[in-house]
Residue frames relative to the residue before (quaternion, step in Angstrom):
aa qw qx qy qz dx dy dz
M 1.0000 0.0000 0.0000 0.0000 0.00 0.00 0.00
I 0.2586 -0.7751 0.5624 0.1264 3.56 -0.85 1.00
N 0.3883 -0.6968 0.5575 0.2299 3.54 -0.91 0.96
K 0.4891 -0.6925 0.4424 0.2924 3.60 -0.72 1.03
E 0.6292 0.5482 -0.3411 0.4327 3.59 1.09 -0.59
C 0.6783 0.4971 -0.2847 0.4601 3.60 1.21 -0.42
V 0.4503 0.6894 -0.4583 0.3346 3.61 1.25 0.01
I 0.3779 -0.7187 0.5405 0.2204 3.57 -0.84 1.00
R 0.0885 -0.7885 0.6079 0.0301 3.55 -0.90 0.95
L 0.2035 -0.7725 0.5946 0.0914 3.52 -1.06 0.84
I 0.4328 -0.6746 0.5311 0.2748 3.56 -1.12 0.68
F 0.0466 -0.7743 0.6310 0.0027 3.55 -0.89 0.97
Y 0.1042 0.7979 -0.5869 0.0896 3.56 -0.86 0.94
G 0.4876 -0.6330 0.5188 0.3039 3.51 -1.25 0.57
M 0.6012 -0.6142 0.3807 0.3411 3.58 -1.11 0.62
S 0.6789 0.4304 -0.3091 0.5082 3.62 1.23 -0.10
S 0.4654 0.6819 -0.4465 0.3449 3.58 1.26 0.16
Q 0.6643 -0.4985 0.3761 0.4107 3.55 -1.28 0.32
S 0.6315 0.5439 -0.3329 0.4412 3.61 1.01 -0.77
A 0.6766 0.4889 -0.2946 0.4652 3.58 0.91 -0.91
M 0.6664 0.4984 -0.3121 0.4584 3.57 0.92 -0.85
A 0.6351 0.5164 -0.3333 0.4679 3.60 1.03 -0.72
K 0.6975 0.4817 -0.2727 0.4551 3.59 0.96 -0.84
H 0.8158 0.3113 -0.1238 0.4714 3.59 0.83 -0.98
S 0.8010 0.2808 -0.1335 0.5116 3.61 1.11 -0.54
G 0.5565 -0.6272 0.3887 0.3818 3.58 1.23 0.11
G 0.7526 -0.3473 0.1930 0.5251 3.60 1.19 0.37
V 0.6129 -0.5353 0.4335 0.3871 3.51 -1.36 0.12
A 0.4399 -0.6938 0.5068 0.2612 3.57 -0.80 1.02
K 0.6132 -0.5927 0.3819 0.3561 3.59 -1.09 0.69
Y 0.7091 0.4530 -0.2667 0.4700 3.58 1.08 -0.61
R 0.6815 0.4718 -0.2824 0.4830 3.61 1.28 0.00
A 0.2756 -0.7028 0.6199 0.2141 3.49 -1.37 0.20
A 0.4619 -0.6578 0.5124 0.3023 3.56 -1.03 0.75
E 0.1134 -0.7689 0.6270 0.0524 3.56 -1.01 0.86
G 0.7206 0.4235 -0.3057 0.4559 3.57 -1.08 0.57
K 0.4103 -0.7099 0.5329 0.2092 3.52 -1.36 0.27
T 0.2415 -0.6935 0.6498 0.1963 3.49 -1.38 0.32
V 0.0379 0.8121 -0.5781 0.0703 3.59 -0.67 1.09
L 0.3795 -0.6677 0.5826 0.2659 3.54 -1.31 0.38
L 0.0759 -0.8005 0.5944 0.0083 3.55 -0.76 1.07
P 0.4910 -0.6414 0.4834 0.3374 3.59 -1.02 0.65
Y 0.5044 -0.6367 0.4930 0.3116 3.56 -1.07 0.80
R 0.1494 -0.8315 0.5334 0.0426 3.58 -0.73 1.05
G 0.7210 -0.4083 0.2597 0.4960 3.58 1.16 0.22
T 0.7431 -0.4255 0.3002 0.4202 3.50 -1.35 -0.17
V 0.6504 -0.4880 0.4077 0.4155 3.54 -1.33 0.24
H 0.5748 0.5973 -0.3694 0.4200 3.59 1.09 -0.70
N 0.6569 0.5031 -0.3133 0.4661 3.60 0.93 -0.86
T 0.6567 0.5127 -0.3098 0.4581 3.59 0.95 -0.86
I 0.6638 0.4934 -0.3053 0.4719 3.59 0.91 -0.89
S 0.6212 0.5328 -0.3396 0.4636 3.59 1.02 -0.76
D 0.6433 0.5127 -0.3195 0.4703 3.60 1.00 -0.81
I 0.6534 0.5082 -0.3150 0.4642 3.60 0.94 -0.87
L 0.6660 0.4979 -0.3069 0.4630 3.59 0.88 -0.90
G 0.6189 0.5350 -0.3390 0.4645 3.58 1.06 -0.71
G 0.6531 0.5099 -0.3076 0.4677 3.58 1.03 -0.79
V 0.6430 0.5090 -0.3189 0.4752 3.58 1.01 -0.79
R 0.6428 0.5122 -0.3243 0.4682 3.60 0.96 -0.82
S 0.6491 0.5165 -0.3112 0.4637 3.56 0.97 -0.87
T 0.6357 0.5311 -0.3185 0.4608 3.58 0.98 -0.86
C 0.6564 0.5077 -0.3095 0.4642 3.57 0.91 -0.92
T 0.6345 0.5262 -0.3285 0.4611 3.58 1.02 -0.77
Y 0.6619 0.5224 -0.3091 0.4397 3.60 0.90 -0.93
V 0.7727 0.3553 -0.1959 0.4882 3.60 0.90 -0.85
G 0.5057 -0.6847 0.4033 0.3359 3.59 1.26 -0.03
A 0.4459 0.6770 -0.4675 0.3525 3.59 1.10 0.62
A 0.3110 -0.7635 0.5394 0.1718 3.57 -0.75 1.06
K 0.7779 0.1629 -0.0784 0.6019 3.59 1.21 -0.56
L 0.6466 -0.5323 0.3757 0.3968 3.56 -1.22 0.46
K 0.6054 0.5726 -0.3562 0.4228 3.61 1.05 -0.69
E 0.6585 0.5159 -0.3066 0.4541 3.57 1.13 -0.62
L 0.5015 0.6934 -0.4161 0.3076 3.58 1.18 -0.46
T 0.6915 0.4744 -0.2902 0.4609 3.60 0.90 -0.86
K 0.6562 0.5087 -0.3130 0.4611 3.60 1.15 -0.51
R 0.7425 0.4108 -0.2117 0.4849 3.57 1.15 -0.54
T 0.7358 0.3407 -0.2131 0.5451 3.58 1.27 0.01
T 0.2970 -0.6910 0.6145 0.2380 3.52 -1.36 0.10
F 0.2130 -0.7801 0.5783 0.1077 3.54 -0.62 1.13
I 0.1689 -0.7804 0.5981 0.0688 3.55 -0.97 0.91
R 0.3197 -0.7451 0.5555 0.1844 3.58 -0.76 1.04
V 0.2367 -0.7556 0.5983 0.1229 3.56 -0.86 1.00
Q 0.3375 -0.7824 0.4943 0.1718 3.56 -0.62 1.12
E 0.8067 0.0936 -0.0283 0.5829 3.59 0.89 -0.88
Q 0.0455 0.7932 -0.6028 0.0740 3.51 -0.92 0.93
E 0.1079 -0.7876 0.6048 0.0476 3.56 -0.97 0.83
N 0.2786 -0.7629 0.5643 0.1482 3.57 -0.83 1.01
N 0.0680 -0.8145 0.5762 -0.0008 3.57 -0.51 1.21
V 0.3372 0.7745 -0.4834 0.2298 3.60 1.24 0.17
F 0.7961 0.3167 -0.1504 0.4932 3.58 0.83 -0.95
G 0.5442 -0.6422 0.3956 0.3673 3.58 1.20 0.16
K 0.6429 -0.5196 0.3977 0.3980 3.51 -1.33 -0.09
E 0.5192 -0.6421 0.4710 0.3104 3.54 -1.16 0.65
Protein backbone atom coordinates (compact mmCIF):
# COMPACT_ATOMS: atom_id res chain seq x y z
CA MET A 1 0.00 0.00 0.00
CA ILE A 2 1.37 3.40 -1.00
CA ASN A 3 0.88 6.36 1.29
CA LYS A 4 -0.56 9.22 -0.78
CA GLU A 5 1.78 11.67 0.96
CA CYS A 6 4.79 9.76 -0.42
CA VAL A 7 3.79 10.11 -4.09
CA ILE A 8 6.47 11.95 -6.05
CA ARG A 9 5.11 14.93 -7.95
CA LEU A 10 6.84 16.79 -10.74
CA ILE A 11 6.22 20.35 -11.89
CA PHE A 12 5.03 20.58 -15.48
CA TYR A 13 4.66 23.90 -17.24
CA GLY A 14 4.27 25.27 -20.73
CA MET A 15 7.08 27.43 -22.10
CA SER A 16 4.83 30.51 -22.10
CA SER A 17 3.77 30.06 -18.48
CA GLN A 18 4.87 32.35 -15.67
CA SER A 19 7.04 29.56 -14.22
CA ALA A 20 8.94 29.04 -17.47
CA MET A 21 9.49 32.74 -18.03
CA ALA A 22 10.77 33.17 -14.46
CA LYS A 23 13.17 30.24 -14.90
CA HIS A 24 14.46 30.95 -18.41
CA SER A 25 13.94 34.68 -19.04
CA GLY A 26 14.15 36.32 -15.64
CA GLY A 27 10.38 36.83 -15.38
CA VAL A 28 7.44 37.97 -17.45
CA ALA A 29 8.21 41.12 -19.42
CA LYS A 30 5.97 44.11 -18.67
CA TYR A 31 4.62 44.13 -22.21
CA ARG A 32 3.67 40.41 -22.15
CA ALA A 33 1.12 38.22 -20.50
CA ALA A 34 1.92 34.76 -19.20
CA GLU A 35 0.08 32.02 -21.08
CA GLY A 36 -0.28 28.42 -20.03
CA LYS A 37 -0.47 26.66 -16.69
CA THR A 38 1.92 25.26 -14.13
CA VAL A 39 0.68 22.02 -12.56
CA LEU A 40 2.01 19.28 -10.29
CA LEU A 41 1.75 15.85 -11.87
CA PRO A 42 2.41 12.50 -10.23
CA TYR A 43 5.58 10.79 -11.44
CA ARG A 44 4.55 7.89 -13.69
CA GLY A 45 7.87 6.27 -14.47
CA THR A 46 10.45 6.52 -17.18
CA VAL A 47 10.03 7.89 -20.69
CA HIS A 48 10.50 4.32 -21.92
CA ASN A 49 7.24 3.31 -20.20
CA THR A 50 5.37 6.24 -21.75
CA ILE A 51 6.67 5.50 -25.26
CA SER A 52 5.75 1.83 -24.84
CA ASP A 53 2.20 2.89 -23.91
CA ILE A 54 1.98 5.18 -26.97
CA LEU A 55 3.27 2.46 -29.31
CA GLY A 56 0.76 0.02 -27.84
CA GLY A 57 -2.03 2.50 -28.58
CA VAL A 58 -0.83 2.98 -32.17
CA ARG A 59 -0.67 -0.80 -32.69
CA SER A 60 -4.17 -1.16 -31.27
CA THR A 61 -5.46 1.61 -33.55
CA CYS A 62 -3.93 -0.07 -36.60
CA THR A 63 -5.58 -3.34 -35.60
CA TYR A 64 -9.01 -1.68 -35.23
CA VAL A 65 -8.88 -0.05 -38.67
CA GLY A 66 -7.15 -2.92 -40.46
CA ALA A 67 -3.89 -1.11 -41.26
CA ALA A 68 -0.81 -3.32 -41.50
CA LYS A 69 1.53 -0.30 -41.72
CA LEU A 70 1.41 3.31 -40.54
CA LYS A 71 1.21 4.50 -44.17
CA GLU A 72 -2.11 2.68 -44.48
CA LEU A 73 -3.60 4.49 -41.49
CA THR A 74 -4.57 7.58 -43.50
CA LYS A 75 -6.20 5.42 -46.19
CA ARG A 76 -8.32 3.47 -43.73
CA THR A 77 -9.50 6.32 -41.51
CA THR A 78 -11.01 9.77 -41.72
CA PHE A 79 -9.20 12.39 -39.69
CA ILE A 80 -11.25 15.29 -38.37
CA ARG A 81 -9.58 18.59 -37.49
CA VAL A 82 -10.82 20.06 -34.22
CA GLN A 83 -10.85 23.85 -34.32
CA GLU A 84 -11.42 24.66 -30.65
CA GLN A 85 -10.49 22.59 -27.68
CA GLU A 86 -10.46 23.31 -23.97
CA ASN A 87 -8.52 21.23 -21.45
CA ASN A 88 -10.51 20.86 -18.23
CA VAL A 89 -8.35 18.08 -16.76
CA PHE A 90 -6.55 20.34 -14.31
CA GLY A 91 -9.39 22.72 -13.53
CA LYS A 92 -9.36 26.47 -13.62
CA GLU A 93 -6.40 28.53 -12.50
